[in-house]
N, C-alpha and C positions, 0 to 999 in steps of 0.2 A: 608298817608294823602297826601304826594306829589303827587299822583296820583289824589286825589280829587282836588288839585289846578290845575292839568292839565284838569281835566273835566270842571271846572268853566270856563278856559280859552278857551275851546272849545265850550261853550256855553250852557252846560247841566244845567237843572233847579237846582238852588241853594237849593230849598227846598227838592228835591229828594236827593241831595248830602248829606244834613245833616241828613236825615232820615236813609241813609245807613251807617252812621259813628257813632261809640261808642265813644262819647266825654269824657266818663269816663275812657276810656282806652288810649286814645290819648290826648295830651295837646291841649288845645283849641288855642293856638297860632299857632299850626301847620297848620291851615286854612288860616292864614294870608298871604296876597300876596302884595309885594310891586310893584306898577307899574313901569315898566322899567327893572324889574328883569328877567333875561333869565330863560326859564323853559325848553326849548329844549336843552340839554346839552350832550346827547349821541346819536349814530346812532339809538338806539332802540326807544328813545324819538322821533325822526324825524320820523321813520317809523309809529309809533302810530298816530302822528298827521297827517301825510299824509294820512293815511288809514281813519282817521276821516273826513278829507276833502271829500274824495272820497265816503264815506258811506252817509255823509250828502247830497250830490248831488243826489245820488241814491234814498234817502228816499222821495223826492217830485217829482218824475218823474212817469209819466203813471198812469193808475187807476184814482182814484178820481180827482187828479189835471188836467188830460186832458179831463174828462168826463163833467165837469161843462160847459165849452163853448159850446160844441155841444148839451147839453141837453137844453140849454137856447134859442137856435135858432131854425132853421127850418129843422132840418136832423132827428129828432126823434119824436115819440109819446109814451106817457106813456101808459103802459099796464093798464088793469082793475085791475090788481093784483100788481101794483108797491108799493103800501103800503106808499106813500108819500115820498119815497126815492127820494131826490134831487127835491122835490115837489116844494118848493117856487121859485127856480130859473128856473124851467121848465115852471111854471105858470107866473112868474114875476108878481104877484098880490101883495095885501098889506102885504102878509107874507113875502115877499122878502124885508127886511129892514136891518139896521144896527145890528140887533141883530142875524142875520141869523148864524148858527153855521157853515155851509159849508163855508161861506166867512170868518168867523173868523179863521177857521182851515187854509184856504189857506193864508190869509195875515200873520197870525201869524208864520205858519211855514216857510214862506219865509223869514221873518225878523230873526227868530232864525238862519236860515242858514246863512244869511248875517253876523250875529255876530260872528259866527263860522269861516267865512272866513277871517273877520276883525282880530280876534284873531291870526289866523294862520300867516297872513302876518305880522302882528306886531311882533309876536314872532320869526318868520323867519329872521327878520331884527335885532334881538337881539342875535341871536347865537354867542357865543364867539369864537367858533373855526372857523378859515376861511375855512377850508376843508370842515366841516360839513355845514357851511353857504352856500358854493358853491353848495353842494349837494342838499340843501334845494330849490335852484332857480327854478328848474323845477316844484316842487310842488307849489311854489308861482304863476308860470303861470297858473297852474290848478285853483287855488283859484281866480285869477283876472277874468279868463274866466267865472268861475261859479257865481261870484258875479256880472259880467256884464249880464249874462244870467238871473239871478234872478231879478235885477233890471228892465230888460227889460219886463220881465213877469208881474211884479207888474205894471209898468207904462201903459202897454196895458190894465190892468183890472181896475185899480184904478184912471186913469186920462183921460182926453179927448185924442183923436187922435192928433198926432203932426200936427199942422198947422202953418207953417212959419210966418203967420200975426199975430197969437195970442200966440204962444209957450212961449213968454217971460212973458206973464201974466197968462196964464192958470195954475191952481194948478197942481203941479206934486207930487212927493214923498218926505217924509222926508229922507234926505240923512245921514245915519250913517256909518262912516268908521273906528271908533275906539270904543273899549268897554268902555262905561261910564255909571254905573248904574243911575247917577243922570241927564244924558243928557235928555232933553225933546224937541226935534228938532220941529220946525215948518215944513210946507211942502214947499218944494222948487218950482220952476216953471218946467213946461214940459220941456222947454229948458235946463234949468240947469240939470235935471235928465238925459236926453239923453247925455248930455256933460259928465256926470260921466260915463255913460255906455261906451261912446267913449274912455274915458280916461282909463278905465279898459281894453278895448279890446286892445288899443295901447300897454299897459303893457304887456299883454299876448302875443300880436303879436311878441314883441321883444324876450320874453323869449323863446317861443316855436317856433321861426323861423326855427330852424334846426331840428324839430321833424316832420319827414315826415308823411303824410297821408296814410292810407291804409283801406281796406274796413273791416267795422266792428271793427275798432281800439277800444280797450276797455279803453284806456286812451287818454287824449285830445292831439291833434296834431295841426299843424299849419292849416290843412283843417278845423278842427272843429271851430278854430278861425275865419276863413273865411266865414264859414256857418252863424256864428252869426253876423260878419260884414254885410254880405249881408241883414239879416233881419233888422239890425239897418238902413242901407243905404236906404232901400226900405221904412222904417217907416218915415225917416226924408226927404224923397222925394229927395234924392240924387241918381238919376236913373243911371247916369254914372258908379258910384262906386258900386252900388247895381248889375248892369249888369256885371261889371268887376268880383266882387268877385264870384257872383253865376255861370256866364258862365265859369270862369277859372276852377271851381271844375267840372262842366259838361265836358268840353273840354279836362280835363286831362285824361278822360277815365279810371279812376281808378274805378270809382263806376258805376256798370251797372245795369240798370233797368231790373227787372223781366220782361220777354216777352214771357213766356209760363207757362203752369200750374206747371210743375215740379219746375221751378224757383220761382214761387209764394209761393209754399209749402216750399221750402227751406228758403225763406226770412221771411214769415209771420208765419209759424208754428214751423220750426225746428230752426230758427235764424241762419242758414247758408248762408244767402244769400250775395249779393254783393252791396246792396243799401245803407246800413248804413255808414255814415261819422264817427260816433261815436256810438258804441254799448256797453253799460254798462255791466259789469260782471253780471252774473246771474247763480245760481245753484239751485238744489233742497233744499238745506240747506239755501240759500240765494236768495229765489225766489223774483221777482220783486213784486211790489205792483200790485194787481190784477184789471182787469176792472171787476166790480162786477154787472153791469147793462144791458149788452148786450146779454149775453147768459144764464149764470147760469145753467149749467148742473145738472140735478137731475135725480133720479131714480124713475120711475113709472111703476109698474108691471114688475119689474126686467128688465126694458129696459131704455136706456137713453132718456131723454127729455129736451129741452130748456125751461126754465121759465124766460124770460127776463123781467126786469123792463120797458124796452124801446124797441120798434121796430122802425125800419128805416121808416121814412115817405114816402109818395107817391113821393113827389118831389125828395127825394134822390134816390129812386130805379128807377124812370122814367128817371133820368139824364143821365143814361148810355145807350151806343148803345148795341144792341142785342149781338154782338160778343165781347163786351169789356171783357178783361180778369179780370178786378176788380169786375165786377158784378158776374162773375162765381166763383171767388175765395174769395170774401169778403162778400157774401151774401149766406145764406142756403135757398134753396126752397124745404121744405119737406125732406130733407135729413135726418133729425132728427126731430121728432114730437115736438109740442109745448105743454105745459102744462100750463094752465092759469086758474085761479079761479077753480080749482079742475076738470078741463075738459081737456081732451087730443085732439089735433087738428093735423090732417094729411093733411092740406091744402097745395097743391104744389104750390099755388100762393102766399102763405104768406112767406115773406122774413124775416129772421133773420140776424142781423149784426154779422159776425163771423170774421172780420178782426183780432180782438185780442182775438179769443177764447182761445188761449193759447197754450203753448208749453208742451206736456205731460211729457216732461223730468223733469219739475220743480214741479210736483205734486206727492205726495206720492201714489195716487191711480192710477197713470199711465195714468189718463184721463186729458184731458186739462182742467184747472181751471181758466182761464182769465189772466194767466200771460206769458208774453213774454219778452225776453230780451229788456231792454229800449234802444230806438233808438231816441235821443234827435234831431239828424240832419239826414235826409235822402236826397238823390240825387233827388228824384222826386220833393221835394220843391224848389230845386235850379233851375231846368228847369223852374218852375213856376215864380220864382223871376226874372229870367233872361227875360223871355217872357213878363211879366208885366212891367218891368223897361224899356225895349227897346220900347215897345208900347207907354209908357207914354212919352218917349223922342222922339217920332215921327220915329224910325227905324222899319218900318213895316216888312222888309224883315228879319231882325234879330230876331224880336218877333215871326214870322212864323217859323223860324228854330228850336227854342227851344219848342215852343208850338207843332208843328208837330211832332218833334221827340219824345216827350213824348206820344202823341196820337198813334204814330205809334208803340211803343214799347207795349202799353197797349191794342192794338187792336181796338182802338176807331176810329170814322170816323174823316177825316181830316177837319178842319175848318180854315177860315182866322182869323187872330187875331183881336180882338175887345174887348171892355170891357166886353161884354156879354159872349163871348167864352172863354176868358182867366178866368173870374170869375167862370164860370160854371166847367171849369177844375180844379181850385182850390178846388171846393166843392167835386168833385168826387175823387181827388186824395189824399187829406189831411183829408177826413172824419174820425173821431175819434182820431185826433192827437191834439186837444185842440187849433186850429187855426181859427175856424169858426168865433167866435166873433171878434177877432182881424182883419179878413178880411173884414167883413161887415163895421167895424168903419173906416178902412182905406179907403174903397170904398164910404163911406157915403151913404150906402144904408141899408134899412131894409129888412123886408119880410112880405108878404101879408097874407099867411096862411101856416099851415103845415097839410094839409090834411092826413087822414090815407090812407093806401095802398088799391088799387081798387080791392079788394077781399071779398068773403062772410064772412070770418072768422074775418075780420077787425071790423065788427060790434059787435062782442063779446068780442075780446081781448083787445080792446082799452078803455082807459077813454075818455069820450065824453063832449064836452061843450066849452064854448067860450075860456077858459084859456088852453084848450088842443088843439084838432085838428083845431079849428077855430082861434087859437092865431095868432096875427099879431103885428109888431113892426115898427114903423117908424123910419127912420134914426135918428131922433132928440130924439128919446125916452131916457130918462135919464137913464134907466137901463143898457144902453150899457157902462155906467161908474158906476162900482159897488161901494157900500157904504163903507166909512172907518168904520171898526166894532166898535160898541159902547164900547166894552171892551177896545180897544185900546184908545179910546177918554177919558175914564175914567182915565186910567193911564197917559194920556198926553193930557192936555186940550188946548195944542197949536195946535193940529191937527184940522183944519177946515174940516167939512163935505162937501161931493160932493152935488151939486144941486139935489133937488127932493127928497131927504131923510130928516128927521127930524134933525134939528140942535141941538136939545136937546138930551142929552144923555140918552138913555133908560135905 
C-alpha cells in the first residue's frame, strides 16, 4: 500500500487506485497520507518518482496534442473519409463548444501532469536524507521546466494572446502549485500566468545551469530551458531576450539544420539527426504517441496505401519553393497511392503530409505507423524566433541573418525579412508541430480560406462545404481562445468561461 500512496502523490486517479487494491487484505489505514510526510526515502523511491516525471511529460507530447492546432487552422483539409475525427475543431462550428471531448482531454491531461510535477517538487523538498535530497535536485529542475512548458501550452490555448496593455486584466489560468483536493482556484490574469511560467523557468535555469546541451539530448539540459525561455520572451514581447536566447542556441552551432535528403531522413524518419534540442526516449516497447491523421498506412490489394483523415491544403503545399527540401521530404506525391472512400488513387499531383509518417523501428510490423521520437524543441524554431524578435525590434540585418540562414539550409528562395516572409517561413518550417494557432494569435491575423489542393483527385478525396475548404477565421474570432471544458467547470464553479462560449455549464 505504500506504493499506492506514491501513486496518489504522482497524481494517479484515486478511483483506479482503490479498484486495484484489495482492502480486505490490507488495512484501510494504510492508504492514509499525512501532508508533509516524506514519501521519497530511498534511492529506489527517487528513481521511481523521477521516471514518473519523465513519463508524464512524454505522455502528452506529439500526436493528438500537436494535431489540434494545425487542423483548426489553414494547413489541412478533411478527407471525404475522415469520419468526423477532430471534426468540431476543424470546422469550428456550433459543435465546437465546452463539451468537446478533444478539448477536455487536452485541458484535463495537462492539469493532471501539473499535479504530478507539483507532487514531485513538494516531495523532493521533504526528502530526509541530505545526500538523497541533493540527488533529487536535477529531477526537480526537470519538473520546473515541464511545469513551465505545460502552463505555457495551456495559456496559449485557453487565454487571450499576451497584450501588455490588457494582460493584467485578461483571464489567464487557474494556478495550482500544490496538491489540495479541496482547492477550487479561480482564474488568474494572463500576466500572473506568464509570471508563474517565468518563475518556474528561472528555477529550472538555476538547477540545470551546469547541464550542457547536446543534439537529441534525451533529458532536459540548460539549452532546453533556453529554448522555452525563447518562446516565453517572444510571447510577452520581450524581443531582446527572445533574440538572445534563440540566437544563442543557433550561434552555438551544436544543433545543425538538415540541408540534404539524407539528413532529412536521419532527422525525420530515423530520429538520428542533429536538429533536436530535446528528443525524448522512444523504443518499440515505449513508442511515442502516434500522429494518426496525416498518413494512416493501410494495406489494399496486398500493397501499402495512405488513408489520411486530413490532406495538406493548397496554401500549405504552394507555400514552398520548387527546390525546397521540406517540400520533397515532408510531402509524398504519388510515392504511395491514396485510399479514400474505398477508391485507390495514384495521382502524382496529390500531396500527403509525411513529416511524421513514423520511424519503422517503433512499429512491430516494421512499417512506419506515425510515431517518431518526440522533439519538443527543434533548432528550426529558434531561427524563426530570433528572426521575428529582431525584426520586431527593428534590427533588419539581424533578422535577415537568421531568416536567410534557415532558408539557405532548406533550399528555399532567399527573401528580405518582413511580417509576411517571416510568418510564411513559420508556416513552412513548423507545420505539424502544434504551433500554428499560437502563431496566428501572436500575429493577430486570421485566415481567409483553406482551399483544397489544385489537382483532379481533390474533387473526390476531400470533404466540401463552407466549414471545410471554404473556412475562414478573422483574427478576432473567439475560437482562437478555446473553451474551458464544461466538466472542469462542474467540478469548480469558480472558473469563468471564455467569451463566445456559453456561460452555462452544459
